[in-house]
Steps between C-alpha positions, in 0.01 A plus 500: 500500500159542344497678157235739385454677170235776477417719207300818570370734234358848559358721234484867597366787292809717562822608333777241511737747658268567794452126557873443473579772752258349752640150463862597476492713818417212732598705811169672446298180471383502868312828427280347234534120498303335784702209640836663453591602853853619450773545232849585616796568276799291613737583212488759229545391141644670196329801329223272368462316829671179387664337799279674754367283781177567690333315785128441465258412782159369376184418690178369352187344640679196642663522848861531394745746344750436224835677508743475214756712316502581124805586295426683176666313214368667191340835409376607160278809553201491462448135409725259702579476868650175632620397843633212701338416837674355799397443861169338584439474127769424240464541126416761242244769433460645150288800414408558130305811387350577165257767370228497238188708440531696825542192716821385671527128548714386793608138527680374811656157505596387854700176497603426855570234764407527862775457760299507822480143638136520595398621153695218339349246738148620434544557125344171390166591655525879531623580145151606386467734801846648441407558134168664595690720746741613223211578270328708772820712547546545131136607452560755773799621304306550180219676679744720689689591185181603324397721802850651511482597138131595503465243220267213411622145565349323202616161621719372778536133577756242586637157446 
């Protein structure tokens, strides 16, 4: 399996609680995050959401979809949200939020392996394209978050 590690940082001029709510409630992502086609809850978690499992369907500019499930493993409102991915991607996703001078900084670390045979076969030559595709989707997320909150995205890049 091909491994990928991406780090995305968004800086949004908004309250940390508003940013947290938008990220935490991933079932709403399709309404504001271009590229997220569907989020379906498969299993509820505890009162904080730990243990919940959701299925995500993503589509970017490339001609394929990615489908994987995420199990929430850690929640510390409003600063930490971690999950474990399984399905067409396997690994971990970790959200970290902080706030200073009216700006909330969001860092997402996505450390995954692909399980689809064609992606693993093409990884040696397609890795830069897959990385670019990831960055596009994450840029869409930062832009969508800012629109949702009526806030300024002061920076939003990846890798």
